[in-house]
ROSE-4610 file (N, C-alpha, C; in Angstrom, 1 decimal, always signed):
// ROSE-4610
residu = [X/X/X/X/X/X/X/X/X/X/X/X/X/X/X/X/X/X/X/X/X/X/X/X/X/X/X/X/X/X/X/X/X/X/X/X/X/X/X/X/X/X/X/X/X/X/X/X/X/X/X/X/X/X/X/X/X/X/X/X/X/X/X/X/X/X/X/X/X/X/X/X/X/X/X/X/X/X/X/X/X/X/X/X/X/X/X/X/X/X/X/X/X/X/X/X/X/X/X/X/X/X/X/X/X/X/X/X/X/X/X/X/X/X/X/X/X/X/X/X/X/X/X/X/X/X/X/X/X/X/X/X/X/X/X/X/X/X/X/X/X/X/X/X/X/X/X/X/X/X/X/X/X/X/X/X/X/X/X/X/X/X/X/X/X/X/X/X/X/X/X/X/X/X/X/X/X/X/X/X/X/X/X/X/X/X/X/X/X/X/X/X/X/X/X/X/X/X/X/X/X/X/X/X/X/X/X/X/X/X/X/X/X/X/X/X/X/X/X/X/X/X/X/X/X/X/X/X/X/X/X/X/X/X/X/X/X/X/X/X/X/X/X/X/X/X/X/X/X/X/X/X/X/X/X/X/X/X/X/X/X/X/X/X/X/X/X/X/X/X/X/X/X/X/X/X/X/X/X/X/X/X/X/X/X/X/X/X]
num = [1/1/1/2/2/2/3/3/3/4/4/4/5/5/5/6/6/6/7/7/7/8/8/8/9/9/9/10/10/10/11/11/11/12/12/12/13/13/13/14/14/14/15/15/15/16/16/16/17/17/17/18/18/18/19/19/19/20/20/20/21/21/21/22/22/22/23/23/23/24/24/24/25/25/25/26/26/26/27/27/27/28/28/28/29/29/29/30/30/30/31/31/31/32/32/32/33/33/33/34/34/34/35/35/35/36/36/36/37/37/37/38/38/38/39/39/39/40/40/40/41/41/41/42/42/42/43/43/43/44/44/44/45/45/45/46/46/46/47/47/47/48/48/48/49/49/49/50/50/50/51/51/51/52/52/52/53/53/53/54/54/54/55/55/55/56/56/56/57/57/57/58/58/58/59/59/59/60/60/60/61/61/61/62/62/62/63/63/63/64/64/64/65/65/65/66/66/66/67/67/67/68/68/68/69/69/69/70/70/70/71/71/71/72/72/72/73/73/73/74/74/74/75/75/75/76/76/76/77/77/77/78/78/78/79/79/79/80/80/80/81/81/81/82/82/82/83/83/83/84/84/84/85/85/85/86/86/86/87/87/87/88/88/88/89/89/89/90/90/90/91/91/91/92/92/92/93/93/93/94/94/94/95/95/95/96/96/96]
x = [+12.1/+12.2/+13.7/+13.4/+14.5/+15.1/+16.4/+17.4/+17.3/+16.8/+16.7/+15.6/+14.4/+13.5/+13.7/+14.2/+14.5/+15.4/+16.3/+17.3/+16.5/+15.2/+14.7/+13.9/+13.2/+12.6/+13.5/+14.6/+15.4/+15.7/+16.4/+16.7/+15.7/+14.3/+13.2/+13.1/+12.9/+13.0/+14.3/+15.4/+16.5/+16.1/+15.7/+15.5/+14.2/+13.2/+11.6/+12.4/+12.9/+13.0/+14.3/+15.5/+16.5/+16.9/+18.4/+19.0/+18.1/+17.9/+17.2/+15.8/+15.3/+14.0/+13.6/+15.0/+14.8/+15.1/+14.5/+14.8/+14.7/+15.6/+15.4/+15.2/+14.3/+13.7/+15.0/+14.6/+15.7/+15.8/+14.5/+13.9/+12.7/+13.1/+12.4/+10.7/+9.9/+8.6/+7.1/+6.5/+5.3/+4.1/+4.4/+2.8/+2.0/+0.8/-0.1/-0.2/+0.5/+0.5/+0.5/+0.0/+0.1/+1.1/+1.8/+2.5/+3.4/+3.9/+5.0/+4.4/+2.9/+2.7/+2.6/+2.9/+2.9/+4.6/+5.2/+7.0/+7.3/+6.5/+6.5/+6.4/+5.9/+5.4/+6.2/+6.3/+7.1/+8.0/+9.0/+10.0/+9.2/+9.7/+9.1/+9.7/+9.1/+9.5/+8.7/+8.5/+7.3/+8.2/+7.2/+7.9/+6.7/+6.9/+6.3/+6.5/+5.3/+5.5/+5.5/+5.6/+5.5/+4.5/+3.4/+2.5/+2.0/+3.0/+2.9/+2.8/+1.9/+1.7/+3.2/+3.5/+4.7/+5.8/+6.8/+8.0/+7.5/+7.4/+7.4/+5.7/+4.9/+3.7/+3.4/+2.9/+2.8/+1.5/+0.7/-0.6/-0.8/-1.6/-1.4/-2.2/-2.1/-2.7/-4.6/-4.8/-6.0/-6.8/-6.0/-6.7/-7.9/-8.8/-9.8/-9.0/-7.9/-7.3/-6.4/-6.1/-5.1/-5.8/-4.7/-5.3/-3.9/-4.2/-2.9/-2.6/-1.0/-0.6/-0.8/-1.8/-1.9/-1.3/+0.1/+1.4/+2.2/+2.0/+2.7/+1.6/+0.7/-0.2/+0.7/+1.2/+2.0/+3.3/+3.8/+5.1/+5.3/+4.2/+3.6/+3.6/+2.6/+2.4/+3.7/+4.4/+6.0/+6.8/+6.9/+7.4/+7.1/+5.7/+5.3/+5.6/+5.5/+5.7/+7.3/+8.2/+9.7/+10.1/+9.3/+9.5/+9.1/+8.2/+7.8/+8.6/+9.4/+10.3/+11.5/+12.1/+13.3/+13.2/+11.7/+11.8/+11.7/+11.4/+11.5/+12.9/+13.6/+15.1/+15.8/+15.6/+16.3/+16.0/+14.5/+14.2/+14.1/+14.5/+14.8/+16.7/+17.1/+18.5/+19.1/+18.3/+19.0/+18.0/+18.3/+17.3/+16.6/+15.1/+14.6/+14.5]
y = [+0.8/-0.2/-0.7/-1.7/-2.1/-2.8/-3.1/-4.0/-4.9/-5.6/-7.1/-7.5/-7.1/-7.5/-7.1/-6.1/-6.3/-7.1/-7.9/-8.7/-10.0/-10.2/-11.4/-11.5/-10.1/-10.2/-10.0/-9.8/-9.9/-11.3/-12.2/-13.7/-14.1/-14.2/-14.8/-14.5/-13.2/-12.7/-13.4/-13.4/-14.4/-15.8/-16.3/-17.8/-18.1/-17.0/-17.2/-17.0/-15.7/-15.2/-14.9/-15.2/-15.0/-13.4/-13.4/-11.9/-11.0/-11.5/-11.2/-10.3/-11.2/-10.8/-9.6/-9.6/-8.7/-7.3/-6.1/-5.0/-3.9/-3.4/-2.4/-0.9/-0.2/+1.0/+2.2/+2.6/+3.8/+5.0/+5.1/+6.2/+5.6/+5.3/+4.5/+5.7/+4.7/+5.8/+4.6/+5.3/+4.5/+5.2/+5.8/+6.1/+6.9/+6.5/+7.1/+5.9/+4.8/+3.9/+4.6/+4.1/+4.3/+3.4/+2.7/+1.4/+2.1/+3.3/+3.9/+4.2/+4.1/+4.2/+3.1/+1.8/+0.3/+0.5/+0.6/+0.6/+1.6/+2.6/+3.2/+2.6/+1.5/+1.0/-0.5/-1.2/-2.5/-2.5/-3.0/-3.3/-4.3/-4.0/-4.3/-3.9/-4.4/-4.1/-4.0/-2.6/-2.7/-3.2/-3.8/-4.3/-4.1/-4.4/-4.2/-5.1/-5.8/-7.0/-6.5/-6.6/-6.6/-7.3/-7.0/-7.6/-7.0/-6.8/-6.8/-7.9/-7.7/-8.8/-8.5/-7.7/-8.0/-6.4/-6.9/-5.8/-4.7/-4.1/-2.9/-2.3/-2.6/-2.6/-1.8/-0.5/+0.3/+0.7/+0.0/+0.4/+0.8/+1.7/+2.0/+0.9/+0.4/-0.2/+0.0/+1.4/+1.7/+1.8/+1.6/+1.7/+0.7/+1.1/+0.0/-0.7/-0.5/-1.2/-2.2/-2.2/-2.9/-4.5/-5.4/-6.9/-7.7/-8.1/-8.7/-10.1/-10.0/-11.2/-12.4/-12.9/-14.0/-15.1/-15.1/-15.7/-15.2/-13.7/-13.2/-13.6/-14.2/-14.5/-15.8/-16.6/-17.4/-17.2/-16.3/-15.6/-15.2/-14.2/-13.4/-14.6/-15.6/-16.8/-17.3/-17.5/-18.4/-17.4/-16.2/-15.4/-15.2/-15.3/-14.6/-16.1/-17.2/-18.4/-18.5/-18.0/-18.1/-17.0/-16.0/-14.9/-15.5/-16.4/-17.0/-17.8/-18.7/-19.8/-18.9/-17.7/-17.0/-16.4/-15.9/-15.4/-16.1/-17.4/-18.3/-18.9/-18.8/-19.2/-18.0/-17.0/-15.7/-15.5/-15.5/-15.0/-16.4/-17.7/-18.6/-18.8/-18.4/-18.3/-17.3/-16.0/-15.2/-14.4/-13.9/-13.3/-12.1/-12.1/-10.8/-9.8]
z = [-0.5/+0.0/+1.0/+2.0/+2.5/+1.9/+2.4/+1.7/+1.8/+2.6/+3.2/+2.4/+2.3/+1.4/+0.1/-0.2/-2.0/-2.4/-1.3/-1.9/-2.1/-1.0/-1.0/-2.5/-2.7/-3.9/-5.2/-5.1/-6.4/-6.5/-5.7/-5.5/-6.2/-5.8/-6.1/-8.0/-8.0/-9.8/-10.5/-9.7/-10.7/-10.6/-9.7/-9.8/-10.8/-10.8/-11.8/-13.2/-13.4/-14.7/-15.3/-14.6/-14.7/-15.1/-15.0/-15.4/-15.9/-17.2/-18.4/-18.1/-17.0/-17.1/-15.7/-15.0/-13.9/-14.5/-14.4/-15.2/-14.1/-13.4/-12.5/-13.1/-12.4/-13.1/-13.1/-14.1/-14.3/-13.4/-13.3/-12.3/-11.5/-10.2/-9.7/-9.2/-9.8/-9.3/-8.9/-7.9/-7.8/-8.3/-9.1/-9.7/-8.7/-8.5/-7.9/-6.5/-6.2/-5.3/-4.0/-2.8/-1.3/-0.6/-1.6/-0.9/+0.3/+0.1/+0.9/+2.2/+2.4/+3.9/+4.8/+3.8/+4.4/+4.7/+4.0/+3.9/+5.1/+5.5/+6.6/+7.9/+7.9/+9.2/+9.5/+8.1/+8.3/+7.2/+7.1/+5.7/+4.7/+3.6/+2.2/+1.1/+0.3/-1.3/-2.4/-2.9/-4.1/-5.3/-6.3/-7.5/-8.5/-9.8/-10.8/-11.8/-12.5/-13.2/-14.8/-15.7/-17.3/-17.6/-18.3/-18.9/-20.4/-21.3/-22.5/-23.4/-24.6/-25.5/-26.0/-26.9/-27.4/-27.0/-27.4/-26.6/-27.3/-28.5/-28.9/-28.7/-28.1/-27.9/-26.7/-26.7/-25.1/-25.3/-24.2/-24.1/-22.7/-22.4/-20.8/-20.1/-19.0/-18.1/-18.2/-18.0/-17.7/-18.8/-20.2/-21.4/-21.8/-22.0/-23.0/-23.8/-24.5/-25.3/-24.9/-23.3/-22.9/-22.6/-23.3/-23.1/-22.4/-21.2/-20.5/-21.2/-21.0/-21.6/-20.6/-20.3/-19.6/-19.0/-19.6/-19.1/-18.2/-18.2/-17.1/-15.7/-15.6/-14.4/-13.8/-14.6/-14.2/-13.5/-14.3/-13.9/-12.4/-12.3/-11.1/-9.8/-10.1/-9.3/-8.8/-9.8/-9.6/-8.9/-8.9/-8.4/-6.7/-6.7/-5.3/-4.5/-5.2/-4.3/-4.0/-5.1/-4.6/-3.5/-3.5/-2.6/-1.1/-1.0/+0.3/+0.8/+0.0/-0.1/+0.5/-0.3/+0.2/+1.5/+1.8/+3.0/+4.0/+4.0/+4.6/+5.2/+3.9/+4.4/+5.1/+4.8/+5.1/+6.6/+6.9/+8.1/+9.3/+8.6/+9.5/+9.8/+9.1/+9.1/+10.0/+10.2/+11.1/+12.3/+13.1/+13.9/+13.5/+13.6/+12.4/+13.9]
């Protein structure tokens, strides 16, 4: 992750879910994602959203038993909108 874009993503998360909703990963992992190839070409930030229905529940994303908590879709949409707003502010204030 590039520092500038990570800060944009962090500010957006704080605005949408607050400090309690922002959980840095103890051991960064991209799983099997190829997103690093994009980051090799342009600056960016990889993020993950939680989608559990209950805090004590753990059902892997690719399990047939997984049932997304649909409220997280609203949070994700709000976060992406806020990222766009934060990026416009950031890039508009400084030369890129």
